[in-house]
N, C-alpha and C positions, 0 to 999 in steps of 0.2 A: 141524752134522753134515755139511752139504754140503762144507764146507771141509776137514774132516778125513777125509772118505770115501776119497779117494785113498790116504791113509796106511794106513787100515784094510786096503785091498786089498793094499798092499805087505806088510803083516804076515801076511795070510792066504795069500800065495803066496811064502814065503821062498826056495824053490829057484829061482824064476824071477826074482825082483826084489830079493832082499836084497842082492845084490852091488852093485846100482845105487843103493841108497838114499842112501848117503853122497855119491855123485856128484850126485844130484838136489839135495841140500842145498848142495853146492858151487856148482852152477849158479845156484840161487836167490840165494845170497849174492853171486855175481859179477854177476848181473843187477841186484841192489839197489845194489851198489857203483858200477856203471857207469851207474846211473840210466836203464836201458833203457826203462822205462815212460814216461819223459819224452821219448824220442827221437821226432822228427817222423815217421820212417818207421813206427814202431809205431802212432802215432796215425792215420796214413793208412790202414794195413792194417785197423784197426778202425773207421775212419770217425768218429773222435772229433773233435768241435768244442768249442771253449771255451764254457763257459756258467757265468756267475758266477765263483766261485773254483775251479771244477773243469771236468770234461769230460763230455760226453754223446755217445754214439754215435748216428749217424743211422740205424743198422740197428735195426729194431724186432722182428726175429725172435729169440726167446730161444735157438734152436738155434745161433745164430752165436757164442754166448758159452760159455766153459767155467766161468766163475765166476758164482755167483748174482747178484752185483752188477757183472758185467763190463760192462754197458751204461754205467755211470757211474764205474767205477774201473779205470783203465788198469793200475795196479800189480797189483791182484787178478787181472785177466784174464791178465796176462803170467805170473804165478806159476801160476795154474790151468792155463794152456796147457802150461807146462813139465811140470807134474805128469802131465797126461793123456798125454804122450808116453811116460812111464814106465809108467803104469797100463795104457794101451791103445795100444800102439805103432802100430796101424793108423791112429790119429788123425793120424799124420804125413802120410798121404795126404789125409785129409779137410781138414786145414788146412795144405796144402802150402806156401802162400806164407809163412805164419807160421813154419812149421818151417824153411824155407830161410833166412829172415832171422835167426831165433834161432841157427841152426847157424852162420851166418856171424859173428854178433856174439860168440857164446860159444865158438866153435871146438870143437864137439862132438867127443868122442873116440869113434870108431866101436866101439872095444872095450868101451865102457861104456854107450853108447846107440846100438845098432845101427840104421843106416838101413833103412827098410822098403821093399821093392819096391812100386811103384804101377803095375801093368800097365794098369789102366783109364785112368789119366791119360795114360800114354804112348801108348796107342792113340788116345785123343782128340786128343792133341797132334799125333801123326803124321797123323791125318786132316785137321787144320787146316793142317798144313805151313806154319807162319808164316814170312814173310820180310819183310813190310812192314805198315804200319798206315795206314789212311785214315779221315779224318773225312768223313761223308756228311751233306749238308744238303738234304733235299727242301723245296721252297718251300712257303709257306703254303697251306693248303687250308681255305677258309672254311666248307665244308659239313660239316666235322667239328670240333666244339669242341676236341677234344684236339689238333688240328693247325693251329688257325687262326693260331698264331704261328710255324708251321714245326715242324721236328723234326730231331733229330740222332741218328746212330748211328755205330758204328765198323765198318770192314771189315778183315778179316784177309787181307792179300794174300799170294799165293804167288809164288815166283820165276818169272821168264820169262813172266809173264802180260801180255797186251795189253789194250786197252780193252774188247774183246769177251769175252775169256776170263775177265776179272775178274768177270763175272757168275756164274762158278762158285765164287767165293770165298765165305767165310762172313762173316756180319755179327753183331755184338753189339748187341742192342737192349734198352733199358729202357722199360717201359711199364706202365700200370695193368692189373692182371689182372682184367678184367671183360668181360662180354658185353653190357653195357648199350648199347642202341641209341638211347635217347632222349637227344638232345644236351643238353637243358636239365638233365635229371637228372644226366647225367655231369658237366656243368660245375659244378653245385652241390656234388655229393659230392666232386668232385675238388678244389674249393677248400678243403674242410674235412678232407681226408685220409681219406675213407671207403673208399678202395680200396687194396688191397695193390699195391705195385709190385715187379716181378720182372725180373731180367736173363734174357735168352734168347739162344741162338745158332741161327741158321737160314741156309740158303743165301741169298746176296745176291740172286739173281735173283728170289726170292719177293718181296722188298721192292721191287725195281725194277718187277716186274709190278704190284704194288699201287699204287705211286706213279705210274709213267709211263703204264701202260696203263689202269688202272681209275680213278684220281683225276686223271689228266692234270696231274701235277705235275712241273715241271722239277727236276732233281737236280744239285747241285754235289758233286764228289768232290775232297777235298783230301788228297793223299798227304803224309804226315807223316814227318819225319826222326827215327825212333826206331831204336835198335840192336836186333839180335836178342835180346840179353840183356834189354833193357827190355821188349820185346814178350812174351818168355816170362814175365817177372815179372808183367806185366798178366794174362796168360792163367792163370797159377797162382792169381791172386786171383779171377778170374772163376770158376774151378773151385770155389773156396771158397764162392762166392755162389750156387751151384746150389740152386734152390728156397728161397732165403733171401729174405724179404720186407722191404721198407721201406714205410712209409706214404707213399702217393703224394700229392703236393700239386701242383696245377695250375700255380701261379705260381712256386714256389721249388724244392722237392725234386721236380723233374720229370725228363723224359728227358735234357734238356741238362745239368742240374746234376750228375746222378750219373755221366754219362760223364766229367765233369771229374775225379771222384775216381779213375776208372780211369787216366787219364793221369797223375795225381799218383802213383799206385802205380808206374806204369812209370818215371817220372822224378820222384823226391821233391823235387827242387829247384824244380819247377813249383809255383806258388802260385796256383791258379785259383779254387777254391771261395770263398775269402774275398772275391773281387771281386763275388760275387753273393749277398750275405747277405740281401737283401730279396726279390729275384725274379730268375729266370733265364730270359731270353728267348733261344731258340735262336740267332737271328741274332747276338745280342750275345756269346754264348759262342763262336761261330765267330770273331767279330772278335777276341776275347781270345786265342784259340789261335793264329791265323795271325799275330798281331802279335808273337809271341815270335820274336826273331831266330834264324834258322837252322832253325826248326821246319817250315816249309812247303817241300816239294820241288816240288810241281806242283799246279795246280788244273785240273780238267777239267769241262766242262759237258756234261751228258747231257740233251738236250731230251726232253720228253715226246712221245708219239706225236702228240698234238693239235698241239703246237708245230711239229713237222715237217710235218704235214699242212697247216696254215694257211700255212706258208712256201711249200710247193710250189704250193698254189692261187694264192698271190700272184704266183708266177712265170709262171703261165699267162695267156694272153690271154683276153678275154671269150669269144671263139669256142671256145677250147679248154676253158674252164670249162663251156660249154654241152654239149660232148661228154661231159665228166666226169659231169655231172648226168644226161644221157640214158642213159649206160651204167649208172650206179649205180641209177637208177630202173627200168631195164629197158625204156625206151621204144625203144631200139635194142640190137642186140648187136654184138659185135666183128667179126662176119662181114658186117655191112652194107656194101654196095658203096661208099657215100659215105664210110664210115670207113676202109675199106681203101685208098681213093684218097689218103688223107693220106700224107705222107712218113713214113718209118720212125721218125725221131727224135721227131716229134710224137706218133705213135701210142704209142710207148714211154712218154712222159711222161703222156699221157692215161690209158692203161691202168693204170699204177702208181698214179696219183692216184685214179682211180675205185675201184680195189681197196682202197686205204688208207681212202678215205672210206666205202665200204660196210662195211669191217671195223670202222671206228670206230663205226658205227651198230649193229653186230651184237652187241647186248647180250643178246638172248634167242634161243632156238632158233627159227629161221624157215626152213623148207625152201626156200621160194622164194628167199630172200636167200642161203642157202647154195649153191644151184645157180648163182646169179648170180656169187657169189664164185669158185666153181670155174671157171666159164666165162671170167671175166676172167683168172684165173691161167693157164689153159691158153693163152689167146690171147697173154698176155705171154711165156710160155715159148717160143713159136715165133719170137720176135724176138730180136735180139742182146742180150747181157747188159749192155751199156753203158747208162749213164743220164746225163742232162745236168743233173740237179738238183744245185745246190750245197747245202751244209749250212746250217741256220738260222744267222743271225748270233748271235754270243756276246754276251749282255747283260752289263751291269756285274755284278761279283760281289757277293754279299750284303753282305760286309764293306766294300764301297766305297760303300754308301749312307749316308744320314744316320743318326745315333745315335737310339736309341729314346726316351730321356727328353727332353722339350722344356719349356723355360721361356720365357714370353712376357711382355714388359713394354712398356707404351706409354701413349698418351693417346687419349681418346675423348670424344664428345659425344652425349648422348641428349636430344633436344628442346633445352631451354635449359640443361641441366645438363652441365657438363664433369666429367670424371673421369680418374683414373689407373687403369690396368688391369694386373692381374697374373694370369697363367694358368700352371698346371702340368699337364703330361700325362706320367705315367710310361711309357705305352706306347700306340701305337708308330708309327702312320702314318695320315695322312688323305689324302683325295682331292686336296687342294690341295698337299700335299707333293711333293717331287721323287720320281719313280718309280724312279730309279736304284737298283738292288739290291732293289727290291720288286716285287710283282706288280701290274701295271697294272690300275686299276679296282677295287682292293681297299682297304678302309678298316677299320682296327681301332683304336679309341680306348678306353682304359681309364682310369677315374678322372680324367677331364678336369675340372680345377677352374678356375673363373673367378671372381676376386675383383675388386671395384671400390671405389675410394676417391673419393667425390665431392669435388671441389675446394672448399675452404672449409668442409669438415666433418671431424670427427674419426672418423667412422664408417668401418668396413670392411665392405662388404656382400658376401654370397654371391650372385653373379649366376647361377651354375649349377654343378652337379656332376653330370656325366654318368658314371654307373657303367660303362656299356658302350655303345658306338656302333659298329655294324658295318654296312658297306655293300658290296655286290658288284655292280659294273656290268660285266656281260659283254656285249660288243657282238654284235649279230645281223647276219647277212648271208644270202645266198641258200643257203648250205650249213649254217649253224649258227643255231639259234634258242633260245638259253638265256634263262631268265628272270633279270632283275635283281631284287634284293631288298635290304631294309635293315631294321634293328631298332635302337632305342636306348631307353635308360631312365635316368632320374635326375631330379634337381631342377633347375628353371629358373624364373627370374622372369618373370611374365606380366603384361602390361598389361590390367587388367580393366575400367577405365574411365578417365576423364580424369585423375583424381588418384591412382589406386591401382595400384601394381605390387606383386604378391605372389608369394611363392615357392610353387610347386605341384610335386607329383611327377608327372612326365609319362612315359608310355610311348607310343612311336610306332613303327609298322611299316608296310611297304608292299611291293608287288610291281609290277614294270613291265618296260619294255624299254629297251635302250640301243643306240645306233647310232653309227657313225663316218661322218658326212657328208663329211668330208675326212680326210686322213691324220693331221693334228695336232689333231683335235677329237674329243670324245666327248659326244654328246647323250643325254639320258635323259628318261624320263617315268614317274611312279609314281602309283598309286592307294593311298591311305593311310588308316589308322585311328589315332585318338588317344584316349587315356584320361588325364585329369588328375584328381588327387586332392589336396584341400587345404581347410583350414578357411575360407579366404577365398572359396571358390566357393559359389554357391548350391547347396544340397543336398550340399555337400562334394565334388562330383565334376562332371566334364564329359566327355561322350563325343561324338566327332564323326568325320566322314569328310571326306576331302579329296583333293587331288592336288598334284603338284609337277612342274615341268619345268625343265630347265636344260641348260647346255652348258659343258664344260671345253675351253679352247683354249690350246695352247702357242704363244704369240706368238714366243718365242725359247726355246732350250734351258733357260734359267734363269728364264723368266718365264711363269707360267701364270695364266690368267684364268678366272673362274667367274661366269657370268651365270645367274640363276635367278628363278623365280616360284613362290610357294606359296599355296595357299588351304585353309582349314579351316573347316568348318561344324559347330559343336558343337550337337547337337540334343537331347541328354538332359542333365539336371542343369543346369549353368550354360550357358544359351543364349547363344551369341556367334559372330560370324563374324570370322575373321582372314585377312588377306592380307599377303604380303610380296613386295616386289620388291628384288632385291639384286645387288650386284656385288662380287666378291672378287678380289684379286690377290695373288700371291706372287712375290717377286723374290729369288732366291738370291744371296747375297753370297759364299758359299763352301759347301762340302759341308754344314757344320753351323751355318750362320747364314743368316737370311733376314729380309726385311721383308714384312709382310703388311698390306694395306689393305682394309678392309671398309666398304661403304656400303649402307645399307638404308633403305627406306621401308616403315614398318609401319602397316597399316590395322587398327584394332581395333574400329571401330564404323562405322555409316553416315556417310560423309563426314568421318570423323575419322581423322587419321593423324599419325604422328610420325616424324622422321628420326633416323638414327643413323650416325655415322661413327667409325671406330676405326683407329688406326695402331699397329702393334706391331713390335718387333724380337724375333726368335725365335732362340733358341740351343738346339741339340740336343747332348746329352752323355750 
């Protein structure tokens, strides 16, 4: 009945539609003859992806389809879409991208299928005033599970905009539609597609404020080389997607993946989504886009407020930093005779930095701090407008870093047993990897698999499988005192006694501090908790507390060293004390290859210890 319903409407309204019925049949026949339903552009417009012997649309909202089986049948959806243009001509505006494409392919005759005015769409398009298109990549933000791999969105640029006025442009964003604030709950539901994902358009400055001011995330802006016609085709499709939902999946059908579909709509010759059939890490999608010859016009770095503030503080002498701290804390004011005795250039730098530092701390309403901010602003306004601060240095672009997937192969020895090692890590960066293109001090490893083959044996043993391993080492100084933290969970093989190594499920977490004793080093210390679960343990579990200290040192730009010591005391369940002393080194051979050497002395009982050494070649792809 749903299929023949449009024909019934035609019969019920002969004065309005009877003259067009034969033309509809002509168009349906022409579309079938030309195999339009098999055309790549039609499949892109409906978000079809091959599955088995057919196709399935990635759109999950039934409102997006005109045929009851339109989600899985491109031919039925094309025919139903043509019918709806005759039955309800206003649907030309609702599905304007489809209408324009079918009109082009079938050469609609205006006398037999009159084009409908779309004033709301024209008003919307005029407000956007599209001229260019930019891909936006905010850096990873570990404190939000939805953004710990970074994020991507698109910006609609207008003509004659500069780097500042582009803040007034509009941005297209795809995200899970949820108010969930619990990070663990969001991550779990996001993995299994329990949230609807929606496209939205908002002023770009709202996103910059969120990323740069609130979350202190640096932003990369990539101006792309799309024609006005391509940008309009993309926006017509975005119009069709208004309030249309997809099932949001954290690792594959996420923000980065669905933006690729918009770029394919704009330019159907692009084949981007098929490169990310398993998972879509935002940085990798950026890499795929800018690698297309001629697509990238220009890349611009927009540093976060915190990045600029740290840079400016580094440019000040120790004495000047003292003035900043005194002014920001209110120990002195800008009218103090000792301060006014300083030369004008120095006062300008100190006042600007003190204001920015106090503003950075101004998270909540505080009348005292507000008065202090105003006093600093007034004092600064009385001095010349020039400033001597240089902009922060531009770091390597995200696509210039190593690839996310890593495979490692090598040789090792544990006690008296030698073995071959094979490790796989789908995503995406650890603290010993090169920081180029990544956030310094941030680690995210996902599904890190470690297999060992003892030499002389036919066995292949699972040494560890870390489901998730996150660490954030944020260095502290006199102006900033962030906490460092880490959490990891998964299976690992544990030395329980002299002759027994067993696989247990371990969850470890800790909080602590990180410092930079010298420019090329990062030292840390953690207080930690451990929970092991496994049948080989007494009482099937072990709970303990412990600590770890260590330091990363960059000996050379491509050579990093990590020295560490760890201790754990399991006091419940399986009672045991563990201590590790270790040294790791990574030497980059190229951007996507490295050699890693690990040496460790493992103490598993009183005066009982065993040594391990492992050498691996690592390839990132």
